[in-house]
C-alpha positions in Angstrom: -80.4 181.9 26.5 -83.0 181.2 23.9 -80.9 178.2 22.6 -80.7 176.7 26.1 -84.5 177.1 26.5 -85.1 175.3 23.2 -82.8 172.5 24.2 -84.5 172.1 27.5 -87.9 172.1 25.8 -86.8 169.5 23.3 -85.4 167.3 26.1 -88.6 167.4 28.1 -90.7 166.6 25.0 -88.5 163.6 24.2 -88.6 162.5 27.9 -92.4 162.7 27.9 -92.6 160.6 24.8 -90.4 157.8 26.2 -93.3 155.8 27.8 -95.2 155.8 24.5 -92.1 154.7 22.5 -91.4 152.0 25.0 -95.0 150.8 24.9 -94.9 150.7 21.1 -91.6 148.8 21.1 -93.0 146.3 23.6 -96.0 145.5 21.5 -96.1 141.9 20.2 -96.2 141.8 16.4 -98.7 139.4 14.8 -100.0 139.0 11.2 -103.7 139.6 12.2 -105.7 140.9 15.1 -109.0 139.2 14.9 -112.1 139.6 17.1 -114.8 136.9 16.7 -118.0 138.8 17.7 -120.7 136.2 18.4 -124.4 136.8 18.6 -125.8 135.7 22.0 -129.1 137.6 21.7 -132.6 136.2 22.5 -133.1 134.9 19.0 -130.2 132.5 19.6 -131.1 129.5 21.8 -128.6 127.7 23.9 -128.2 124.9 21.3 -127.6 127.5 18.5 -125.1 129.4 20.7 -123.2 126.1 21.3 -123.2 125.4 17.6 -121.5 128.8 17.0 -118.9 128.1 19.6 -118.4 124.6 18.3 -118.0 125.8 14.8 -115.3 128.3 15.8 -113.4 125.7 17.8 -113.6 123.3 14.9 -112.3 126.0 12.6 -109.2 126.5 14.7 -108.6 122.8 14.9 -108.6 122.5 11.1 -105.1 121.7 9.7 -105.6 124.0 6.8 -106.4 127.0 9.1 -103.4 126.1 11.3 -101.1 125.9 8.3 -102.3 129.2 6.9 -101.5 130.9 10.3 -98.0 129.4 10.3 -97.3 130.6 6.8 -97.8 134.3 7.7 -94.8 136.7 7.9 -94.9 136.5 11.7 -96.3 133.0 11.9 -98.9 133.9 14.5 -102.2 135.8 14.9 -104.0 137.3 17.9 -107.7 136.3 18.5 -110.3 137.2 21.0 -114.0 136.0 21.1 -116.6 138.5 22.3 -120.3 137.5 22.9 -122.7 140.4 22.4 -126.5 140.9 22.9 -128.4 143.5 24.8 -127.6 147.2 24.3 -125.9 148.9 27.2 -124.7 145.6 28.9 -121.0 144.7 29.4 -119.9 142.1 26.9 -118.2 138.8 27.8 -114.9 137.7 26.1 -112.3 135.0 26.2 -109.4 137.5 26.3 -106.7 137.6 23.7 -104.8 134.5 22.6 -101.8 134.3 20.3 -102.1 131.3 17.9 -99.0 130.1 16.1 -99.2 126.3 16.1 -101.3 123.3 16.7 -100.9 123.5 20.5 -101.9 127.2 20.8 -104.8 126.6 18.4 -106.1 123.7 20.5 -105.8 125.8 23.6 -108.0 128.5 22.1 -110.4 126.0 20.7 -110.8 124.4 24.2 -111.3 127.9 25.7 -114.1 128.7 23.2 -115.8 125.4 23.8 -115.9 126.0 27.6 -117.0 129.6 27.2 -120.1 130.2 29.3 -123.0 132.3 28.1 -124.0 135.3 30.2 -125.5 137.4 27.4 -129.1 137.6 26.3 -131.8 140.0 25.2 -131.8 142.4 22.2 -129.7 142.3 19.1 -127.2 145.0 19.9 -125.0 144.7 16.8 -123.5 148.2 17.1 -122.4 147.8 20.7 -120.9 144.4 19.9 -118.8 146.0 17.2 -117.9 149.0 19.4 -116.7 146.6 22.2 -114.6 144.7 19.6 -113.0 148.0 18.4 -112.0 148.9 22.0 -110.7 145.4 22.6 -108.4 145.7 19.5 -107.2 149.1 20.4 -106.3 148.0 24.0 -104.7 144.5 23.3 -101.0 145.5 23.2 -100.6 143.9 19.8 -99.4 145.3 16.5 -100.5 143.9 13.1 -100.8 145.1 9.5 -104.5 143.9 9.5 -107.2 144.3 12.2 -110.5 142.5 11.6 -113.8 142.1 13.4 -115.7 139.0 12.3 -119.4 139.3 13.2 -121.7 136.3 13.2 -125.4 136.6 13.9 -128.9 135.7 12.9 -130.8 139.0 12.9 -130.9 142.7 12.3 -130.1 145.3 15.0 -132.9 145.8 17.4 -134.0 149.5 17.9 -132.7 150.7 21.2 -134.9 152.4 23.9 -132.1 154.7 25.1 -129.0 156.3 23.7 -126.4 153.7 22.9 -123.9 153.0 20.1 -125.9 151.8 17.1 -124.6 150.0 14.0 -124.0 153.1 11.8 -121.9 154.8 14.6 -120.0 151.5 15.3 -119.2 151.0 11.6 -117.9 154.5 11.4 -115.9 153.9 14.6 -114.2 150.8 13.0 -113.4 152.7 9.8 -111.9 155.6 11.8 -109.5 153.1 13.5 -108.6 151.3 10.3 -110.4 148.1 11.3 -112.2 145.9 8.8 -115.6 144.5 9.6 -116.7 141.2 8.0 -119.9 139.3 8.5 -121.2 135.8 8.7 -125.0 136.0 8.3 -126.9 133.0 9.7 -130.1 133.3 7.6 -132.3 130.6 9.0 -134.8 133.2 10.3 -134.2 136.1 7.8 -133.6 135.1 4.2 -132.3 138.5 3.3 -129.9 138.9 6.3 -126.8 138.6 4.2 -128.0 141.6 2.1 -128.5 143.6 5.3 -125.0 142.6 6.5 -123.5 143.8 3.1 -125.4 147.1 3.1 -125.2 148.1 6.7 -122.5 146.1 8.5 -119.4 145.2 6.4 -116.8 148.0 6.3 -113.3 148.6 5.1 -111.0 147.6 2.2 -111.5 143.9 1.2 -114.4 143.4 3.6 -116.9 140.7 2.8 -120.0 138.8 4.0 -120.5 135.1 3.9 -123.7 133.2 4.6 -124.7 130.1 6.5 -128.2 128.9 5.6 -128.7 127.6 9.1 -126.7 126.7 12.3 -125.8 123.3 10.9 -123.9 125.0 8.1 -122.1 127.4 10.5 -118.9 125.3 11.1 -118.0 124.9 7.4 -118.8 128.6 6.7 -116.7 129.7 9.6 -113.8 127.5 8.4 -113.9 129.0 5.0 -114.2 132.5 6.5 -111.2 132.0 8.8 -109.1 130.8 5.8 -110.0 133.9 3.8 -109.4 136.3 6.7 -106.1 134.8 7.8 -104.7 134.3 4.3 -106.1 137.6 3.0 -106.4 137.2 -0.7 -108.7 140.1 -1.7 -109.0 138.8 -5.2 -110.8 135.6 -3.9 -114.5 135.7 -4.6 -117.2 133.8 -2.7 -120.9 133.2 -3.5 -121.7 134.6 0.0 -119.4 137.6 -0.3 -120.4 141.1 -1.1 -118.3 143.8 -2.9 -115.7 145.6 -0.8 -116.9 148.8 0.9 -114.7 151.6 2.1 
């Protein structure tokens, strides 16, 4: 009698797990899950926001970036762009795109260029990262590496109510095995890259790069994409800080 009960219990446990096994099996495998978390706060005017989008689009149109994607084990990556700003406000995003060749890279680049701005206000870095973590966890993709690429031109603004701030968001990313890299646009704050290194970057092989102003953003983003997609942790860069765990 006890044996039959154990057999039934085992059967029901296995049956209950079937949906999760099926979901896992159905997940699309990519080499990298990458969220581009873009600053749309009040310190970024419309021209500067457009320069960020243009730099990202230009990066994915770069033949070297496309070649690096195609040379991965799976030959494709998953990418989503999220614009963040005010604490407590929903973030806007492009949705996830799988990039594997010139055509899919161009499709994503065109989507980024057409992306409309509906964010403004305070510099809610923590909530931007938290939104990126949730996006990665819910995207239906599987990858050996998951990265949030934050670009911005300022420090986090103190919040007037309880929200997810940068220390909590950074811990959240680490708990989910997600690396956080930074691209500091230091036109307004000369020591912003140092702040990104000490307070924002997280995870093994994480790094920070710097663009002196928005005019430098496109080239910095291109180099950053190459480094994130190729993943060569021994590569050093003048704008990169030491890895932090």
